[in-house]
C-alpha positions as protocol buffer text, in pm:
chain_id: "A"
residue {
  index: 1
  type: MET
  ca { x: -1774 y: 2202 z: -94 }
}
residue {
  index: 2
  type: ASN
  ca { x: -1619 y: 1872 z: -227 }
}
residue {
  index: 3
  type: THR
  ca { x: -1850 y: 1559 z: -160 }
}
residue {
  index: 4
  type: MET
  ca { x: -1563 y: 1351 z: -92 }
}
residue {
  index: 5
  type: GLN
  ca { x: -1472 y: 1595 z: 180 }
}
residue {
  index: 6
  type: ASN
  ca { x: -1795 y: 1559 z: 341 }
}
residue {
  index: 7
  type: ASP
  ca { x: -1786 y: 1192 z: 362 }
}
residue {
  index: 8
  type: ILE
  ca { x: -1428 y: 1205 z: 561 }
}
residue {
  index: 9
  type: GLN
  ca { x: -1486 y: 1170 z: 953 }
}
residue {
  index: 10
  type: SER
  ca { x: -1131 y: 1290 z: 1029 }
}
residue {
  index: 11
  type: VAL
  ca { x: -804 y: 1366 z: 865 }
}
residue {
  index: 12
  type: LEU
  ca { x: -560 y: 1068 z: 1016 }
}
residue {
  index: 13
  type: LEU
  ca { x: -263 y: 1184 z: 834 }
}
residue {
  index: 14
  type: SER
  ca { x: -221 y: 1550 z: 676 }
}
residue {
  index: 15
  type: GLU
  ca { x: -25 y: 1622 z: 367 }
}
residue {
  index: 16
  type: SER
  ca { x: 255 y: 1749 z: 569 }
}
residue {
  index: 17
  type: GLN
  ca { x: 266 y: 1438 z: 785 }
}
residue {
  index: 18
  type: LEU
  ca { x: 266 y: 1229 z: 458 }
}
residue {
  index: 19
  type: LYS
  ca { x: 535 y: 1395 z: 292 }
}
residue {
  index: 20
  type: GLU
  ca { x: 756 y: 1372 z: 637 }
}
residue {
  index: 21
  type: ILE
  ca { x: 719 y: 998 z: 637 }
}
residue {
  index: 22
  type: VAL
  ca { x: 789 y: 948 z: 267 }
}
residue {
  index: 23
  type: GLU
  ca { x: 1123 y: 1150 z: 322 }
}
residue {
  index: 24
  type: ARG
  ca { x: 1196 y: 929 z: 622 }
}
residue {
  index: 25
  type: LEU
  ca { x: 1155 y: 626 z: 460 }
}
residue {
  index: 26
  type: GLY
  ca { x: 1333 y: 735 z: 164 }
}
residue {
  index: 27
  type: GLU
  ca { x: 1653 y: 851 z: 327 }
}
residue {
  index: 28
  type: GLN
  ca { x: 1625 y: 498 z: 522 }
}
residue {
  index: 29
  type: ILE
  ca { x: 1587 y: 280 z: 229 }
}
residue {
  index: 30
  type: SER
  ca { x: 1852 y: 467 z: 50 }
}
residue {
  index: 31
  type: ARG
  ca { x: 2102 y: 423 z: 323 }
}
residue {
  index: 32
  type: ASP
  ca { x: 1991 y: 36 z: 364 }
}
residue {
  index: 33
  type: TYR
  ca { x: 2052 y: -32 z: 8 }
}
residue {
  index: 34
  type: GLU
  ca { x: 2344 y: 155 z: -106 }
}
residue {
  index: 35
  type: GLY
  ca { x: 2531 y: -27 z: -366 }
}
residue {
  index: 36
  type: LYS
  ca { x: 2265 y: -297 z: -425 }
}
residue {
  index: 37
  type: ARG
  ca { x: 2050 y: -382 z: -718 }
}
residue {
  index: 38
  type: LEU
  ca { x: 1709 y: -253 z: -575 }
}
residue {
  index: 39
  type: LEU
  ca { x: 1381 y: -312 z: -771 }
}
residue {
  index: 40
  type: LEU
  ca { x: 1059 y: -153 z: -590 }
}
residue {
  index: 41
  type: VAL
  ca { x: 736 y: -355 z: -651 }
}
residue {
  index: 42
  type: SER
  ca { x: 407 y: -143 z: -604 }
}
residue {
  index: 43
  type: VAL
  ca { x: 111 y: -359 z: -527 }
}
residue {
  index: 44
  type: LEU
  ca { x: -159 y: -178 z: -751 }
}
residue {
  index: 45
  type: LYS
  ca { x: -372 y: 29 z: -722 }
}
residue {
  index: 46
  type: GLY
  ca { x: -349 y: 163 z: -357 }
}
residue {
  index: 47
  type: SER
  ca { x: 15 y: 215 z: -333 }
}
residue {
  index: 48
  type: VAL
  ca { x: 41 y: 400 z: -664 }
}
residue {
  index: 49
  type: VAL
  ca { x: 57 y: 750 z: -513 }
}
residue {
  index: 50
  type: PHE
  ca { x: 284 y: 642 z: -214 }
}
residue {
  index: 51
  type: MET
  ca { x: 542 y: 448 z: -474 }
}
residue {
  index: 52
  type: GLY
  ca { x: 556 y: 755 z: -699 }
}
residue {
  index: 53
  type: ASP
  ca { x: 648 y: 994 z: -392 }
}
residue {
  index: 54
  type: LEU
  ca { x: 879 y: 727 z: -242 }
}
residue {
  index: 55
  type: MET
  ca { x: 1051 y: 644 z: -544 }
}
residue {
  index: 56
  type: ARG
  ca { x: 1119 y: 1016 z: -607 }
}
residue {
  index: 57
  type: ALA
  ca { x: 1238 y: 1017 z: -236 }
}
residue {
  index: 58
  type: ILE
  ca { x: 1502 y: 744 z: -258 }
}
residue {
  index: 59
  type: LYS
  ca { x: 1847 y: 879 z: -372 }
}
residue {
  index: 60
  type: ILE
  ca { x: 2012 y: 569 z: -500 }
}
residue {
  index: 61
  type: PRO
  ca { x: 1940 y: 391 z: -864 }
}
residue {
  index: 62
  type: CYS
  ca { x: 1631 y: 184 z: -862 }
}
residue {
  index: 63
  type: PHE
  ca { x: 1407 y: -4 z: -1070 }
}
residue {
  index: 64
  type: ILE
  ca { x: 1005 y: -37 z: -1053 }
}
residue {
  index: 65
  type: ASP
  ca { x: 766 y: -292 z: -1151 }
}
residue {
  index: 66
  type: PHE
  ca { x: 409 y: -334 z: -1056 }
}
residue {
  index: 67
  type: MET
  ca { x: 185 y: -604 z: -965 }
}
residue {
  index: 68
  type: SER
  ca { x: -194 y: -618 z: -876 }
}
residue {
  index: 69
  type: VAL
  ca { x: -375 y: -834 z: -664 }
}
residue {
  index: 70
  type: SER
  ca { x: -704 y: -852 z: -536 }
}
residue {
  index: 71
  type: SER
  ca { x: -847 y: -954 z: -167 }
}
residue {
  index: 72
  type: TYR
  ca { x: -1108 y: -690 z: -96 }
}
residue {
  index: 73
  type: GLY
  ca { x: -1322 y: -648 z: -403 }
}
residue {
  index: 74
  type: ASN
  ca { x: -1564 y: -342 z: -286 }
}
residue {
  index: 75
  type: GLY
  ca { x: -1575 y: -464 z: 74 }
}
residue {
  index: 76
  type: THR
  ca { x: -1405 y: -298 z: 371 }
}
residue {
  index: 77
  type: SER
  ca { x: -1204 y: -602 z: 485 }
}
residue {
  index: 78
  type: SER
  ca { x: -1000 y: -887 z: 310 }
}
residue {
  index: 79
  type: SER
  ca { x: -1182 y: -1175 z: 203 }
}
residue {
  index: 80
  type: GLY
  ca { x: -909 y: -1372 z: 254 }
}
residue {
  index: 81
  type: VAL
  ca { x: -888 y: -1491 z: -116 }
}
residue {
  index: 82
  type: VAL
  ca { x: -587 y: -1352 z: -301 }
}
residue {
  index: 83
  type: LYS
  ca { x: -604 y: -1337 z: -670 }
}
residue {
  index: 84
  type: ILE
  ca { x: -311 y: -1183 z: -898 }
}
residue {
  index: 85
  type: ILE
  ca { x: -466 y: -969 z: -1145 }
}
residue {
  index: 86
  type: LYS
  ca { x: -109 y: -830 z: -1290 }
}
residue {
  index: 87
  type: ASP
  ca { x: 211 y: -1020 z: -1240 }
}
residue {
  index: 88
  type: LEU
  ca { x: 541 y: -849 z: -1288 }
}
residue {
  index: 89
  type: ASP
  ca { x: 677 y: -731 z: -1639 }
}
residue {
  index: 90
  type: THR
  ca { x: 1032 y: -847 z: -1553 }
}
residue {
  index: 91
  type: ASN
  ca { x: 1105 y: -1228 z: -1583 }
}
residue {
  index: 92
  type: VAL
  ca { x: 1419 y: -1232 z: -1380 }
}
residue {
  index: 93
  type: ILE
  ca { x: 1447 y: -1113 z: -1036 }
}
residue {
  index: 94
  type: GLU
  ca { x: 1695 y: -1379 z: -901 }
}
residue {
  index: 95
  type: GLY
  ca { x: 1985 y: -1170 z: -721 }
}
residue {
  index: 96
  type: THR
  ca { x: 1761 y: -844 z: -703 }
}
residue {
  index: 97
  type: ASN
  ca { x: 1691 y: -688 z: -395 }
}
residue {
  index: 98
  type: LEU
  ca { x: 1305 y: -661 z: -397 }
}
residue {
  index: 99
  type: LEU
  ca { x: 1113 y: -387 z: -199 }
}
residue {
  index: 100
  type: ILE
  ca { x: 731 y: -451 z: -190 }
}
residue {
  index: 101
  type: VAL
  ca { x: 566 y: -116 z: -166 }
}
residue {
  index: 102
  type: GLU
  ca { x: 211 y: -134 z: -10 }
}
residue {
  index: 103
  type: ASP
  ca { x: -24 y: 113 z: 106 }
}
residue {
  index: 104
  type: ILE
  ca { x: -161 y: -71 z: 402 }
}
residue {
  index: 105
  type: LEU
  ca { x: -85 y: -371 z: 597 }
}
residue {
  index: 106
  type: ASP
  ca { x: -387 y: -502 z: 755 }
}
residue {
  index: 107
  type: SER
  ca { x: -447 y: -874 z: 806 }
}
residue {
  index: 108
  type: GLY
  ca { x: -126 y: -955 z: 619 }
}
residue {
  index: 109
  type: ARG
  ca { x: -283 y: -1231 z: 441 }
}
residue {
  index: 110
  type: THR
  ca { x: -234 y: -1054 z: 90 }
}
residue {
  index: 111
  type: LEU
  ca { x: 121 y: -963 z: 160 }
}
residue {
  index: 112
  type: SER
  ca { x: 214 y: -1287 z: 286 }
}
residue {
  index: 113
  type: TYR
  ca { x: 107 y: -1459 z: -4 }
}
residue {
  index: 114
  type: LEU
  ca { x: 270 y: -1210 z: -245 }
}
residue {
  index: 115
  type: LYS
  ca { x: 596 y: -1251 z: -56 }
}
residue {
  index: 116
  type: ASP
  ca { x: 579 y: -1636 z: -74 }
}
residue {
  index: 117
  type: ILE
  ca { x: 524 y: -1633 z: -440 }
}
residue {
  index: 118
  type: LEU
  ca { x: 811 y: -1385 z: -512 }
}
residue {
  index: 119
  type: ALA
  ca { x: 1025 y: -1562 z: -290 }
}
residue {
  index: 120
  type: ARG
  ca { x: 1013 y: -1847 z: -522 }
}
residue {
  index: 121
  type: ARG
  ca { x: 1169 y: -1639 z: -802 }
}
residue {
  index: 122
  type: ASN
  ca { x: 1507 y: -1616 z: -594 }
}
residue {
  index: 123
  type: PRO
  ca { x: 1568 y: -1278 z: -528 }
}
residue {
  index: 124
  type: GLU
  ca { x: 1862 y: -1180 z: -319 }
}
residue {
  index: 125
  type: SER
  ca { x: 1630 y: -1028 z: -65 }
}
residue {
  index: 126
  type: ILE
  ca { x: 1265 y: -923 z: -18 }
}
residue {
  index: 127
  type: ARG
  ca { x: 1135 y: -660 z: 231 }
}
residue {
  index: 128
  type: ILE
  ca { x: 812 y: -488 z: 250 }
}
residue {
  index: 129
  type: CYS
  ca { x: 774 y: -117 z: 317 }
}
residue {
  index: 130
  type: THR
  ca { x: 403 y: 6 z: 402 }
}
residue {
  index: 131
  type: LEU
  ca { x: 289 y: 331 z: 438 }
}
residue {
  index: 132
  type: LEU
  ca { x: 30 y: 233 z: 708 }
}
residue {
  index: 133
  type: ASP
  ca { x: 37 y: -73 z: 955 }
}
residue {
  index: 134
  type: LYS
  ca { x: -268 y: -198 z: 1124 }
}
residue {
  index: 135
  type: PRO
  ca { x: -122 y: -446 z: 1368 }
}
residue {
  index: 136
  type: ASP
  ca { x: -436 y: -509 z: 1546 }
}
residue {
  index: 137
  type: ARG
  ca { x: -585 y: -634 z: 1243 }
}
residue {
  index: 138
  type: ARG
  ca { x: -288 y: -897 z: 1174 }
}
residue {
  index: 139
  type: THR
  ca { x: -409 y: -1256 z: 1096 }
}
residue {
  index: 140
  type: VAL
  ca { x: -46 y: -1425 z: 1006 }
}
residue {
  index: 141
  type: ASP
  ca { x: 282 y: -1361 z: 1129 }
}
residue {
  index: 142
  type: LEU
  ca { x: 402 y: -1096 z: 903 }
}
residue {
  index: 143
  type: LYS
  ca { x: 597 y: -752 z: 980 }
}
residue {
  index: 144
  type: ALA
  ca { x: 670 y: -475 z: 724 }
}
residue {
  index: 145
  type: ASP
  ca { x: 1039 y: -367 z: 738 }
}
residue {
  index: 146
  type: TYR
  ca { x: 948 y: -31 z: 681 }
}
residue {
  index: 147
  type: VAL
  ca { x: 638 y: 140 z: 833 }
}
residue {
  index: 148
  type: GLY
  ca { x: 509 y: 486 z: 754 }
}
residue {
  index: 149
  type: ALA
  ca { x: 293 y: 502 z: 1032 }
}
residue {
  index: 150
  type: GLN
  ca { x: 92 y: 280 z: 1265 }
}
residue {
  index: 151
  type: ILE
  ca { x: -272 y: 335 z: 1269 }
}
residue {
  index: 152
  type: PRO
  ca { x: -589 y: 238 z: 1475 }
}
residue {
  index: 153
  type: ASP
  ca { x: -837 y: -36 z: 1311 }
}
residue {
  index: 154
  type: ALA
  ca { x: -1036 y: 243 z: 1126 }
}
residue {
  index: 155
  type: PHE
  ca { x: -1144 y: 228 z: 785 }
}
residue {
  index: 156
  type: VAL
  ca { x: -941 y: 479 z: 584 }
}
residue {
  index: 157
  type: VAL
  ca { x: -894 y: 624 z: 243 }
}
residue {
  index: 158
  type: GLY
  ca { x: -709 y: 881 z: 57 }
}
residue {
  index: 159
  type: TYR
  ca { x: -356 y: 913 z: -95 }
}
residue {
  index: 160
  type: GLY
  ca { x: -420 y: 591 z: -316 }
}
residue {
  index: 161
  type: LEU
  ca { x: -649 y: 415 z: -71 }
}
residue {
  index: 162
  type: ASP
  ca { x: -999 y: 383 z: -179 }
}
residue {
  index: 163
  type: TYR
  ca { x: -1348 y: 242 z: -107 }
}
residue {
  index: 164
  type: ALA
  ca { x: -1534 y: 140 z: -416 }
}
residue {
  index: 165
  type: GLU
  ca { x: -1281 y: 295 z: -618 }
}
residue {
  index: 166
  type: CYS
  ca { x: -1363 y: 613 z: -460 }
}
residue {
  index: 167
  type: PHE
  ca { x: -1137 y: 868 z: -242 }
}
residue {
  index: 168
  type: ARG
  ca { x: -796 y: 767 z: -396 }
}
residue {
  index: 169
  type: ASN
  ca { x: -737 y: 1118 z: -514 }
}
residue {
  index: 170
  type: LEU
  ca { x: -770 y: 1274 z: -174 }
}
residue {
  index: 171
  type: PRO
  ca { x: -425 y: 1442 z: -73 }
}
residue {
  index: 172
  type: TYR
  ca { x: -456 y: 1289 z: 293 }
}
residue {
  index: 173
  type: VAL
  ca { x: -549 y: 985 z: 470 }
}
residue {
  index: 174
  type: GLY
  ca { x: -872 y: 999 z: 645 }
}
residue {
  index: 175
  type: ILE
  ca { x: -1137 y: 787 z: 825 }
}
residue {
  index: 176
  type: VAL
  ca { x: -1444 y: 759 z: 611 }
}
residue {
  index: 177
  type: LYS
  ca { x: -1801 y: 825 z: 779 }
}
residue {
  index: 178
  type: PRO
  ca { x: -1990 y: 506 z: 818 }
}
residue {
  index: 179
  type: GLU
  ca { x: -2290 y: 666 z: 658 }
}
residue {
  index: 180
  type: ALA
  ca { x: -2065 y: 746 z: 346 }
}
residue {
  index: 181
  type: VAL
  ca { x: -1980 y: 379 z: 352 }
}
residue {
  index: 182
  type: GLU
  ca { x: -2320 y: 253 z: 334 }
}
residue {
  index: 183
  type: ARG
  ca { x: -2427 y: 496 z: 59 }
}
residue {
  index: 184
  type: ILE
  ca { x: -2160 y: 426 z: -184 }
}
residue {
  index: 185
  type: ALA
  ca { x: -2206 y: 38 z: -122 }
}
residue {
  index: 186
  type: LYS
  ca { x: -2582 y: 104 z: -235 }
}
residue {
  index: 187
  type: GLU
  ca { x: -2466 y: 319 z: -536 }
}
residue {
  index: 188
  type: SER
  ca { x: -2208 y: 57 z: -639 }
}
residue {
  index: 189
  type: ASN
  ca { x: -2473 y: -211 z: -622 }
}
residue {
  index: 190
  type: ASN
  ca { x: -2686 y: 16 z: -857 }
}
residue {
  index: 191
  type: ILE
  ca { x: -2420 y: 35 z: -1137 }
}
Protein backbone atom coordinates (compact mmCIF):
# COMPACT_ATOMS: atom_id res chain seq x y z
CA MET A 1 0.00 0.00 0.00
CA ASN A 2 1.06 3.59 -0.67
CA THR A 3 3.12 5.15 2.15
CA MET A 4 1.20 8.42 1.79
CA GLN A 5 -2.06 6.57 2.44
CA ASN A 6 -0.56 5.06 5.59
CA ASP A 7 0.27 8.55 6.88
CA ILE A 8 -3.34 9.69 6.72
CA GLN A 9 -5.36 9.45 9.94
CA SER A 10 -8.71 10.01 8.21
CA VAL A 11 -10.24 11.32 4.99
CA LEU A 12 -11.97 14.65 5.56
CA LEU A 13 -13.25 15.24 2.01
CA SER A 14 -13.43 12.45 -0.56
CA GLU A 15 -12.84 12.80 -4.30
CA SER A 16 -16.58 12.85 -4.96
CA GLN A 17 -17.19 15.48 -2.27
CA LEU A 18 -14.46 17.67 -3.75
CA LYS A 19 -16.01 17.34 -7.20
CA GLU A 20 -19.41 18.44 -5.85
CA ILE A 21 -17.81 21.43 -4.08
CA VAL A 22 -16.00 22.55 -7.23
CA GLU A 23 -19.14 22.23 -9.37
CA ARG A 24 -21.18 24.24 -6.85
CA LEU A 25 -18.57 27.00 -6.65
CA GLY A 26 -18.15 27.09 -10.44
CA GLU A 27 -21.89 27.57 -10.94
CA GLN A 28 -22.08 30.31 -8.31
CA ILE A 29 -19.05 32.19 -9.66
CA SER A 30 -20.37 31.90 -13.23
CA ARG A 31 -23.66 33.52 -12.16
CA ASP A 32 -22.03 36.24 -10.08
CA TYR A 33 -19.55 37.32 -12.75
CA GLU A 34 -21.74 36.98 -15.85
CA GLY A 35 -20.82 39.78 -18.27
CA LYS A 36 -17.79 40.90 -16.22
CA ARG A 37 -14.07 40.69 -16.86
CA LEU A 38 -12.87 37.99 -14.43
CA LEU A 39 -9.27 37.24 -13.49
CA LEU A 40 -8.67 34.16 -11.34
CA VAL A 41 -5.49 34.51 -9.27
CA SER A 42 -4.21 31.20 -7.98
CA VAL A 43 -2.04 31.31 -4.88
CA LEU A 44 0.68 28.75 -5.59
CA LYS A 45 1.43 26.01 -4.90
CA GLY A 46 -1.40 24.71 -2.75
CA SER A 47 -4.31 25.97 -4.82
CA VAL A 48 -3.11 24.75 -8.22
CA VAL A 49 -5.18 21.53 -8.20
CA PHE A 50 -8.29 23.37 -6.98
CA MET A 51 -7.72 26.18 -9.51
CA GLY A 52 -7.42 23.73 -12.40
CA ASP A 53 -10.71 22.06 -11.52
CA LEU A 54 -12.47 25.32 -10.63
CA MET A 55 -11.63 27.12 -13.88
CA ARG A 56 -13.08 24.19 -15.84
CA ALA A 57 -16.27 24.43 -13.74
CA ILE A 58 -16.67 28.15 -14.49
CA LYS A 59 -18.84 28.54 -17.58
CA ILE A 60 -18.02 32.16 -18.48
CA PRO A 61 -14.85 33.58 -20.04
CA CYS A 62 -12.09 34.13 -17.51
CA PHE A 63 -8.38 34.80 -17.40
CA ILE A 64 -5.88 33.23 -15.04
CA ASP A 65 -2.67 34.29 -13.36
CA PHE A 66 -0.56 33.07 -10.47
CA MET A 67 1.11 34.43 -7.37
CA SER A 68 3.33 32.63 -4.95
CA VAL A 69 3.57 33.72 -1.34
CA SER A 70 4.98 31.99 1.68
CA SER A 71 4.14 32.12 5.35
CA TYR A 72 4.47 28.47 6.35
CA GLY A 73 7.89 27.20 5.29
CA ASN A 74 7.98 23.56 6.38
CA GLY A 75 5.84 24.16 9.48
CA THR A 76 2.27 23.26 10.23
CA SER A 77 1.16 26.78 11.16
CA SER A 78 1.68 30.19 9.62
CA SER A 79 4.78 32.09 10.72
CA GLY A 80 2.96 35.40 10.27
CA VAL A 81 5.68 36.71 7.95
CA VAL A 82 4.41 36.89 4.38
CA LYS A 83 6.88 36.89 1.51
CA ILE A 84 5.94 37.33 -2.17
CA ILE A 85 7.92 34.81 -4.17
CA LYS A 86 6.17 35.33 -7.53
CA ASP A 87 4.00 38.29 -8.49
CA LEU A 88 1.33 38.42 -11.20
CA ASP A 89 2.55 38.27 -14.79
CA THR A 90 0.00 40.87 -15.87
CA ASN A 91 0.81 44.47 -14.98
CA VAL A 92 -2.66 45.86 -15.57
CA ILE A 93 -5.48 44.69 -13.32
CA GLU A 94 -7.21 48.06 -13.08
CA GLY A 95 -10.90 47.63 -13.85
CA THR A 96 -10.68 43.83 -13.65
CA ASN A 97 -12.67 41.70 -11.22
CA LEU A 98 -10.13 39.66 -9.25
CA LEU A 99 -10.99 36.38 -7.64
CA ILE A 100 -8.19 35.12 -5.42
CA VAL A 101 -8.30 31.31 -5.44
CA GLU A 102 -6.80 29.78 -2.32
CA ASP A 103 -6.56 26.25 -0.97
CA ILE A 104 -7.18 27.09 2.69
CA LEU A 105 -8.14 30.13 4.74
CA ASP A 106 -6.52 29.62 8.12
CA SER A 107 -5.28 32.58 10.20
CA GLY A 108 -6.15 34.90 7.31
CA ARG A 109 -2.91 36.87 7.58
CA THR A 110 -1.54 35.78 4.21
CA LEU A 111 -4.77 36.44 2.31
CA SER A 112 -5.33 39.74 4.09
CA TYR A 113 -1.83 40.86 3.10
CA LEU A 114 -2.32 39.68 -0.48
CA LYS A 115 -5.73 41.35 -0.77
CA ASP A 116 -4.25 44.67 0.47
CA ILE A 117 -1.42 44.53 -2.05
CA LEU A 118 -3.76 43.75 -4.95
CA ALA A 119 -6.26 46.45 -3.89
CA ARG A 120 -3.54 49.08 -4.44
CA ARG A 121 -3.57 48.14 -8.13
CA ASN A 122 -7.17 49.41 -8.53
CA PRO A 123 -9.13 46.36 -9.65
CA GLU A 124 -12.89 46.72 -10.10
CA SER A 125 -13.40 44.23 -7.26
CA ILE A 126 -11.51 41.66 -5.21
CA ARG A 127 -13.12 38.56 -3.79
CA ILE A 128 -11.75 35.40 -2.26
CA CYS A 129 -12.62 31.81 -3.11
CA THR A 130 -11.20 29.21 -0.76
CA LEU A 131 -11.57 25.48 -0.94
CA LEU A 132 -11.28 25.09 2.83
CA ASP A 133 -12.07 27.49 5.67
CA LYS A 134 -10.83 27.09 9.25
CA PRO A 135 -12.69 29.90 11.04
CA ASP A 136 -11.44 28.76 14.47
CA ARG A 137 -7.89 29.72 13.45
CA ARG A 138 -8.68 33.25 12.18
CA THR A 139 -6.51 35.99 13.67
CA VAL A 140 -7.60 38.81 11.33
CA ASP A 141 -11.03 40.04 10.25
CA LEU A 142 -11.29 38.33 6.87
CA LYS A 143 -13.99 36.19 5.32
CA ALA A 144 -14.01 34.39 2.01
CA ASP A 145 -16.75 35.24 -0.47
CA TYR A 146 -16.87 31.65 -1.73
CA VAL A 147 -16.18 28.72 0.59
CA GLY A 148 -15.95 25.10 -0.45
CA ALA A 149 -16.17 23.64 3.06
CA GLN A 150 -15.58 24.69 6.65
CA ILE A 151 -13.27 22.29 8.43
CA PRO A 152 -12.14 21.74 12.01
CA ASP A 153 -8.78 22.89 13.31
CA ALA A 154 -6.77 19.93 12.02
CA PHE A 155 -3.68 19.77 9.83
CA VAL A 156 -4.89 18.65 6.41
CA VAL A 157 -3.15 17.60 3.22
CA GLY A 158 -4.03 16.38 -0.25
CA TYR A 159 -5.69 17.90 -3.32
CA GLY A 160 -2.78 20.35 -3.57
CA LEU A 161 -2.24 20.93 0.15
CA ASP A 162 1.10 19.74 1.48
CA TYR A 163 3.33 19.21 4.42
CA ALA A 164 6.99 19.84 3.53
CA GLU A 165 6.03 19.36 -0.16
CA CYS A 166 4.54 15.89 0.55
CA PHE A 167 0.94 14.72 -0.05
CA ARG A 168 -0.06 17.30 -2.72
CA ASN A 169 -0.99 14.53 -5.16
CA LEU A 170 -3.52 12.77 -2.94
CA PRO A 171 -6.93 12.91 -4.67
CA TYR A 172 -8.75 13.75 -1.42
CA VAL A 173 -8.24 15.97 1.64
CA GLY A 174 -7.10 14.07 4.69
CA ILE A 175 -5.83 14.62 8.22
CA VAL A 176 -2.19 13.67 8.72
CA LYS A 177 -1.18 11.36 11.56
CA PRO A 178 0.92 13.26 14.15
CA GLU A 179 3.67 10.63 13.93
CA ALA A 180 3.89 11.20 10.16
CA VAL A 181 4.39 14.93 10.74
CA GLU A 182 7.22 14.17 13.17
CA ARG A 183 8.86 11.67 10.80
CA ILE A 184 8.67 13.98 7.78
CA ALA A 185 10.03 16.90 9.82
CA LYS A 186 13.06 14.80 10.78
CA GLU A 187 13.54 13.64 7.18
CA SER A 188 13.31 17.24 5.91
CA ASN A 189 15.97 18.37 8.36
CA ASN A 190 18.32 15.66 7.09
CA ILE A 191 18.13 16.80 3.45
